[in-house]
C-alpha positions in Angstrom: 18.2 28.0 4.7 18.8 25.2 7.2 22.1 24.0 8.3 23.0 20.7 10.0 26.3 20.1 11.7 25.9 16.3 11.3 28.3 14.6 9.0 26.9 14.6 5.4 26.3 10.9 5.2 24.8 10.4 8.6 21.2 10.4 7.4 22.0 7.8 4.7 23.0 5.1 7.2 19.5 5.1 8.7 17.5 5.2 5.5 15.8 1.8 5.2 16.3 -0.2 2.0 13.5 -2.3 0.5 15.2 -5.4 1.8 15.8 -3.9 5.2 12.1 -2.9 5.4 11.0 -6.4 4.3 13.3 -8.0 6.9 12.0 -5.7 9.6 8.5 -6.7 8.6 9.4 -10.4 9.0 6.2 -11.7 7.5 5.1 -12.2 3.9 4.3 -9.1 1.8 1.6 -8.9 -0.9 2.7 -8.2 -4.4 1.2 -8.3 -7.9 1.7 -11.9 -9.1 3.0 -10.9 -12.5 4.2 -7.3 -12.9 3.3 -6.0 -16.3 6.1 -5.0 -18.7 7.8 -1.7 -17.8 6.1 -1.6 -14.4 8.3 -1.3 -11.2 7.5 -0.7 -7.6 8.9 1.5 -4.8 8.6 0.3 -1.3 7.0 2.6 1.2 6.6 2.1 4.9 4.4 3.5 7.7 5.3 3.1 11.4 3.5 4.1 14.6 5.6 4.6 17.7 8.5 2.8 15.9 6.4 -0.2 15.0 6.2 -1.0 11.3 2.5 -1.5 10.6 2.1 -0.9 6.8 4.2 -1.7 3.8 3.2 -0.1 0.5 4.3 -1.3 -2.9 3.7 1.7 -5.1 3.7 0.5 -8.7 4.8 2.9 -11.5 5.5 3.0 -15.2 8.0 5.8 -15.9 6.6 8.7 -13.9 3.0 7.4 -13.9 1.7 6.2 -10.6 -0.3 3.0 -11.4 -1.3 1.2 -8.2 -0.8 0.6 -4.5 -0.7 -2.8 -2.8 -0.5 -2.3 0.9 0.1 -5.1 3.4 -0.9 -4.1 7.0 -0.8 -5.7 10.4 -2.3 -4.8 13.7 -0.4 -2.9 16.3 0.6 -4.5 19.6 -1.9 -4.0 22.4 0.4 -1.6 24.3 0.2 1.0 21.5 -2.2 3.7 22.5 -2.3 5.3 19.0 -3.9 3.2 16.4 -3.1 3.0 12.7 -5.8 1.8 10.3 -6.0 2.1 6.6 -9.3 1.6 4.8 -10.1 1.2 1.2 -11.6 4.7 1.2 -8.5 6.3 2.7 -6.2 4.4 0.4 -8.3 5.5 -2.6 -8.0 9.1 -1.4 -4.2 8.6 -1.0 -3.9 7.2 -4.5 -6.0 9.9 -6.1 -4.0 12.6 -4.4 -0.6 11.2 -5.3 -1.6 10.4 -8.8 -2.9 13.9 -9.4 -6.4 12.6 -10.1 -7.9 14.5 -7.2 -6.9 17.7 -5.5 -6.7 16.4 -1.9 -6.1 18.9 0.8 -4.8 17.2 4.0 -5.7 20.3 6.0 -9.4 19.8 5.5 -9.3 16.0 5.4 -11.9 16.0 2.7 -11.8 12.7 0.9 -13.4 12.0 -2.4 -16.9 10.5 -2.2 -17.1 6.8 -3.0 -19.3 6.9 -6.0 -20.5 3.3 -5.6 -19.5 -0.1 -4.4 -19.6 -3.4 -6.1 -18.4 -6.9 -5.4 -15.9 -9.0 -7.2 -13.1 -11.5 -6.5 -9.4 -11.0 -6.0 -6.9 -13.8 -6.0 -4.4 -14.2 -3.2 -1.9 -17.0 -3.6 -4.3 -18.5 -6.2 -7.2 -18.6 -3.8 -10.3 -16.5 -4.8 -11.3 -13.9 -2.1 -14.6 -12.1 -2.5 -14.2 -8.4 -1.9 -16.2 -5.2 -1.8 -14.8 -2.7 -4.3 -15.0 1.1 -3.7 -15.1 3.1 -6.9 -14.2 6.8 -7.1 -13.0 9.1 -9.9 -12.2 6.3 -12.3 -10.3 4.2 -9.6 -11.0 1.2 -7.4 -9.9 0.1 -4.0 -10.6 -3.2 -2.3 -9.8 -4.9 1.1 -8.7 -8.5 1.6 -9.5 -8.6 5.3 -7.4 -11.6 6.4 -4.2 -13.2 5.4 -3.3 -16.9 5.6 -0.8 -17.8 8.4 -0.3 -14.3 9.6 -2.3 -11.5 11.1 -3.1 -8.5 8.9 -4.9 -7.4 5.7 -4.2 -6.2 2.2 -5.6 -3.2 0.4 -5.3 -2.9 -3.4 -5.9 0.4 -5.3 -5.6 1.2 -9.0 -7.3 3.1 -11.8 -10.0 1.2 -13.7 -7.7 0.8 -16.7 -5.1 -1.0 -14.7 -7.4 -2.9 -12.3 -7.1 -6.3 -14.0 -3.3 -6.2 -13.6 -3.6 -6.0 -9.8 -6.3 -8.6 -9.1 -3.9 -11.5 -8.9 -1.7 -11.2 -5.8 0.8 -13.3 -4.1 2.4 -13.2 -0.6 6.2 -13.2 -0.9 8.8 -13.7 1.8 11.1 -10.8 2.8 14.0 -12.5 1.1 12.5 -11.6 -2.4 13.0 -7.9 -1.9 
C-alpha cells in the first residue's frame, strides 16, 4: 500500500476540467456536429513537456466506447521530443480501449490496416477528401489541416457508427 502525506484534496485542485483544458488549448476544438441521442463525450488531453498538443473527445453511450475525435497541433520548435498521432496509431488506441483488439503496449504491435479507401468528411460544412484506414471493423481518417489555426484532426469509430462522426465542427473553448 502507498501512503501520501499530502492533504487529501491536493490532487483535485490540479485536475483539469474539460473547460480548463479547452481554455488552455485556446483554439477551436473539433467535435461531432450533432451528437446522436444518448451519446456523451469525455475530454482527454495529451501533453509533451507541459505543452498541450492533443485533445481527445472520447464519445460513449453508457459504457460503450464509440468514437474518438482528436484535435492536434504542432509542438513549438524548441521541443526536442515530438508528439505525432497517425490514423493508424489512433485506430490501434481505439481498438485497444474498446476491447476490440488485445493491444500490448510492451510489444508495440499495432493491428494491421486491412485496407484503405477514400471518402469525404465535412468540417464546418466544407467537404474534405480523406484517406480512411480500415481495421477490425473500424475506421480512422486524418483531416490534415484546419482553417485559421495550425493542426489536424483524426476521427476514429467502428464501421457501424462511422456515419455519425463524418460531420464535424470546430467549436470555441467557451462551449466546453
